[in-house]
N, C-alpha and C positions, 0 to 999 in steps of 0.2 A: 818533514815532521818537526824540524828544528823551530824552537820558539813557541810551540804550541803548549798551553798549560796542560800538564798531566802529572799531578803530584803523586799518584799512586801507581803509575806505570800500567795504565789500562790498555794502551796500545800494544805494548809488548805482551801482556797477558792474553789479549785477544788473538794475536798471531800465534800464540803457543797452543791454541786449541787442538790441532792434530796431535801434537806431542802429549798433551794432557789426556786425550782419549786413549792413545796407545798405552801410556803408562798406567792409566786406570784399568785397562783391560788386563794388563800383566798382573796388577795387584789383586784383581778380583777373579782369578781363574776358578778358584773354588771357595765358596762362602759356606762356612759351617753353621750348624744350628738351624737350618731351614727345614720346614715340614716337607713330607713326601707329597708328590703330586696327588696321591689318592686321599690326602688328608685336608685338602682345601677345596672350597666351592666358589670362592670369589677373592678378589684382590682389591685392596683399598690403598691408595697412595695419599699420604698426608704431606702438605708442604705449602709454603707461601713464597711469593715473589720469585727471586732468582733461583731459589732452591725448588720451589713448587713447579717451575716449568719443566723440571725433570720428569715429574709425573705425567704431564701433558705429552711429553715426547714419547714416553713408554706406552701410554694409551694409544697414541696415533700410530705407532709402529707395531706394537705387539697385539693390540686390541683386535685387529682383523684376522690375526693368525691363530688365536687360542680359543678354546671352547668355553672358558669361564670368563665372567665379566670383570673388567677393570674399571674401578670408580676412582676419580680424583676428587678429593675433598679439601677445599681451601677455606679454612676458618676454624673456629673453636669446636664445632660440632663433629662428632664421630657418627657415621651412619648407624642407624639403629639395628641393621641386620648383622653388624659385626659380632662374631662369636668365635668359638674355638676352631671353626673350620674356615676362618678368614686369615689370609696373609695380609698383614698391615705393614706397609713400607713407609716409614717416617723419614722425610728428607728435610734436614735443617743444617745448612753449612756451619753456622756458628754453634748450633746446639742450644741456642737460647731463644728461639722463635716462640713467642708466647702462645700463639694459636696452636702451633704444632705440638708443643708440649702438653697442652690441655687435652687436645684430641687424642694424642698417643696414650696418655694416662687413662682416658676413658676406654680406649680400645684394649689396653692391658687388663683393666678391670673386667671387661666382658670376655676375656679369654683368648683374644686374638693373638696370632703368632706375629710378634713384632720383629721387624728388620729395620735397623736404624742406619742411616747414611749421614755422617756428620764429621766435623773436625774434632768433636769431643763435647765439652761443655756439659750442661745439665742433661741433654738428651743422651750423650755418651754414658754418663754416670747412671742414668735410669736404665739404659739398656743392659748395663752390667748387673745392676741390682735385680733386674727382671730375669736375668739369664737369657736375654734376647740375642739374636744375631746382630752383629755390628760390623760396619765397613767404615774405616776411618779415612777421611779425605785430606789431601795436602793442605795444611793450614797456611802455607805461604802464599796461596792465591789471594790477590789483594781484596777482592769483593765477591760476594756470592754470585753475582751475575756473570763473573768471569769464570765460574766453576761449573758451567753448564755441562761440560763433558764429564768432569769428575763426579758430578752428582748423578748423572743419568746412567753412565756405564755400569756402576754397581747394581742398579735396579735391573738392567738387562742381564747382568751376570747372574743375579739371583734366579730370574726366570729360566735362564739357561741351565743352571745347576739343578733346578727342580725337574727340568725336562719339558717345560712348557714351550720353549722356542728352540729351534735348531739353526745351525749354520751361522751362529753369531760371529765367530772368528772371521769368516769371509766378509760379512757385512761391515765389520769394524775395519778390516783391511781396505775395503773400497772407500769407506768414509774417510779414513786417514789420507789415502791417496788423493781423493777429491779435494779435501781441505788443503792439502799441501800445494796442489795446483792453484787453488784460490789464493793462498798466501803468497805464492810467487808472483801472481798478477798484482796483488796489492803492493808488494815490496817494490816492484819495478814501475808502479804507477800506471799499468795498462788495464786495470779493471775500471769499471764505470761508477764506483761508489762516490767519487768526488763530484762529478757532474750531477749525479742524482741528489747529493747533499746540497749542492748549489740551488737546485730547483725547489728544494724543501725549505731553505733558509728563510725565515720570516713568514712562512706560510703555515697552513694547517694540514699536516699529513693525514690522509685517510687511507688505511691499508687494507686491502682485500686479499684473502687467501681462499683457495678452493678445497672443499672437503676437510677432513680432520687434519691431514698433514699441513695443508695450506693455512688452516686456522691457527695451528700452533706457531708456524712461521710468522704469521701476521701479528699475533699478540706479542710474540717475542720482540719483533721489530718495533712495535708500538712502545713496549715497556723500555727498550733500550734508548729510544728517542727521549722518553720521559726522564730517565735517570741520567743518561750520559750528556744529552744536550740541554736538559732542564727546560723542556718546552712541551706543550700539549701535543698529543697525537691520538688518533682513534683508529679502531679496526672493526671489520665485520667479515662475514664468511659467505662465500658462494656455496649453495644456492639460496641460503636463507634471506640474504639482502634483496633478492629478486621478488620477495613477497611483501616487502615493506619499505626499506630504505631507498630502493630504486625510485620510488615515487617522488622522493624529496628532491632529486636532481632536476625535476621539471620546473621547479620554481625557485631554487636556492640561488642567492646572489653569491657566486663563487669568488667575488673580488673583495669582500669586506668581512673577515680576511679571506684571502684566496685559498680555497681548499684544493689540495693537490692529491688526486687519487693515485695509489700505487697498487699495481696488480702483481702479486707473487704467484708465479706459475710453476708447475712441476709436471713430470711425466706420468704421474699416477692419478691425475684427475679423472673423474668420470667424464666420458666423452660428451655428455650433455652440458658440461660446464663451459666448454669453449665458446659456443654461441652466446652464452650469458655474459662472459667476459667481453666479447666483441660488442654486444649491444650496450653494455655499461660504458664502454669506451666511447661510443658514438654520442651518448647523451651527457657524459661527465666531462668531456673535452671542453675547454674554454678557449676564448680568443687569445689568451696570453700563454697558455701552456697545453701540452699534450698529457695524456695519461702515461705515467711511468710504468713500464713493464719489465719485470726481472724474471728470467728463467733459471731454474735450478740445474746444476750439473750433477753428474754421478749416475751410477747404474742402479743402485738399490734405493728403496724408500728412505732408509736411514741416512745414506749419503746425501740424497737430495734435500732432506729436511735440514741436516746440519750445514749444507752448503748455503741454503737460504738464511739460516741463523747467522753464519759467519758473515755473509754479505750484509745483512741488516746491522750486525754489530759494528762492522767497519764503517758503514754509511753513517751510523749514529755518532761515531767518533769524528768523522769528517764534519758532520753538522755541528758538533760541539766546538770544534776548532773554528769554524766559520763564525759562530756566535760568541767566540771568546770565552767559552765555558770550560772549566776543569772537569773532565768527565768522571773523576773518581768520587769526590765527596758528595754526599746526598744529605745536606744539612737539614732540610725540612723534614725528612723522614727520621733523622736522628732526634730532632726536636720533638716530634710526635712521640717517639719511644720514651724520651725523657719525661714528657708530660704524663704519659700513661703510668710510668714508674712512680711518679709522685702520688 
């Protein structure tokens, strides 16, 4: 790691993910001010970017287990169905995310039960003014994208407190143990994030995930490559890509620039996805490279998703180092916010 640019300590923050999840679980054992399970008909999670991915994680893990819908809304709009029987979870690390503040304000006006997850800022002040439930996140985490555990765990904790999900403690324990094993491999250099980063350097990563869990892992990996390595990357989902994008592999010139497909696999895929991944590999393979395949570790859905997240985060940092990029600052995004503020 020596000599690699890392002005904000992103590598250290990335390897702190298991501790972050464990600490967040301790801090959010009981969240006050939440509605009763009998008082809500639907859940909406508001958030953008590195904070909004927490909503995607919750939807992927809790969605198949509960009997009420979870909707993730990213943008200024608040779903029209939000009313007094809606639990609205607003996630903004800084508390200043323009889109989330606007949507949360609309949700409050419509009578939604607001639960805010933030370091403070405007969202924290609004939550206090509204008498809403509030979970404060560790503000020393260097960037929102490093706070994926700290932002997601309070959302799970809220669902657990309400009684919508069970066995959260056991799943968190498995997740933390799985991530610690992954961190040990990273620290001793025996994981394969570096050779995969080498195969992606100077190329166009195209990341595929299977089902909802794989989709979240794929979009997270893509976003981390964008922000940490400052390079384009794209993603899609199985089985949807088999009905459209797959046709493009028959004619695409994969050498200008070379597209490198990455398959993120996990043990909770629908059994019909395996032959789809296999077929995609046969036609996406080029003369210069093979399709990269990564398998998740862990026993539970939550552990496997976070294992893929940590692997993708680490690979994006290795790619940033190979490209000579400081993974922390995101100047172009800061410039956009500056322009919008004007």
